[in-house]
Every structure is written in structure tokens, then in C-alpha cells.
C-alpha positions as CSV (number, residue, x, y, z in Angstrom):
1,M,27.2,35.2,2.2
2,N,29.7,34.7,-0.6
3,P,28.2,32.6,-3.5
4,T,31.4,30.7,-3.9
5,L,31.3,29.8,-0.3
6,Q,27.7,28.7,-0.5
7,I,28.6,26.4,-3.5
8,I,31.5,24.9,-1.6
9,L,29.4,24.3,1.5
10,S,26.6,22.8,-0.4
11,V,28.9,20.4,-2.2
12,I,30.6,19.3,1.1
13,L,27.3,18.9,3.0
14,G,25.6,17.2,0.1
15,G,28.4,14.7,-0.3
16,S,28.5,14.0,3.5
17,L,24.8,13.5,3.6
18,W,25.0,11.1,0.6
19,E,27.8,9.1,2.2
20,G,25.9,9.0,5.5
21,F,22.8,7.6,3.6
22,K,25.0,5.0,1.8
23,F,26.4,4.0,5.2
24,L,23.0,3.6,6.9
25,Y,21.0,2.2,4.0
26,P,22.0,-1.6,4.4
27,D,21.0,-1.5,8.0
28,L,17.7,0.2,7.2
29,K,17.0,-2.3,4.4
30,I,17.6,-5.3,6.8
31,F,15.4,-3.7,9.4
32,I,12.5,-3.2,7.0
33,T,12.9,-6.6,5.4
34,S,12.9,-8.4,8.8
35,R,9.9,-6.4,9.9
36,N,7.9,-7.3,6.8
37,L,8.8,-11.0,7.2
38,A,7.7,-10.9,10.9
39,K,4.4,-9.3,9.9
40,K,3.9,-12.0,7.2
41,T,4.7,-14.8,9.6
42,F,2.4,-13.3,12.3
43,Y,-0.6,-12.9,9.9
44,S,-0.2,-16.4,8.5
45,N,-0.1,-17.9,12.0
46,I,-3.0,-15.8,13.4
47,D,-5.1,-16.7,10.4
48,S,-5.1,-20.4,11.2
49,L,-5.6,-19.7,14.8
50,L,-8.7,-17.5,14.1
51,K,-10.2,-20.2,11.8
52,A,-9.8,-22.8,14.5
53,A,-11.3,-20.5,17.1
54,N,-14.2,-19.8,14.9
55,E,-14.9,-23.5,14.3
56,L,-14.6,-24.2,18.0
57,Y,-17.1,-21.4,18.8
58,G,-19.6,-22.7,16.2
59,K,-19.4,-26.2,17.7
60,L,-19.8,-25.0,21.3
61,E,-22.7,-22.8,20.3
62,S,-24.4,-25.7,18.5
63,L,-23.9,-28.0,21.5
64,G,-25.1,-25.4,23.9
65,K,-28.3,-24.9,21.9
66,E,-28.9,-28.6,21.8
67,D,-28.2,-29.2,25.5
68,F,-30.2,-26.2,26.8
69,S,-33.0,-26.2,24.4
70,S,-35.4,-27.5,27.1
71,L,-34.7,-24.4,29.2
72,Y,-36.1,-22.1,26.6
């Protein structure tokens, strides 16, 4: 292939790829940011839920041991 033609094609394709990236970048940035925010919200909510469930389990286990200690 002609070297001049290769240079022209690489400039055209490189420029079009760059413009395509600049066109899609804002949408990708919004998608990634919203996904990270959703993860952060989920983990903060699940943390309090897991702490409450752990406390409830401890109380139920303690009450169960007290109530059924005569069966052992």
C-alpha cells in the first residue's frame, strides 16, 4: 500500500475515533458516576441493616438459651 495513502487513512481514522470518543465520553462519565453513587448508597443502607440483624440474632439467641435451658 502507498505510504502516503496509509498516512492519510490513519489521520482520518484517528480523527474520527477521537471525535467518537469525545461524543460518547459524557454519557460514559454519567453512567460510571451514577453506578458508583448507587453502590455507595446500597452499601451504606445494607450496613445498618446487617448491624440491626446481627443485634436481633444475638437477642433471640440469648432469649432462646434462657428459655430452653431446662431442656438441656
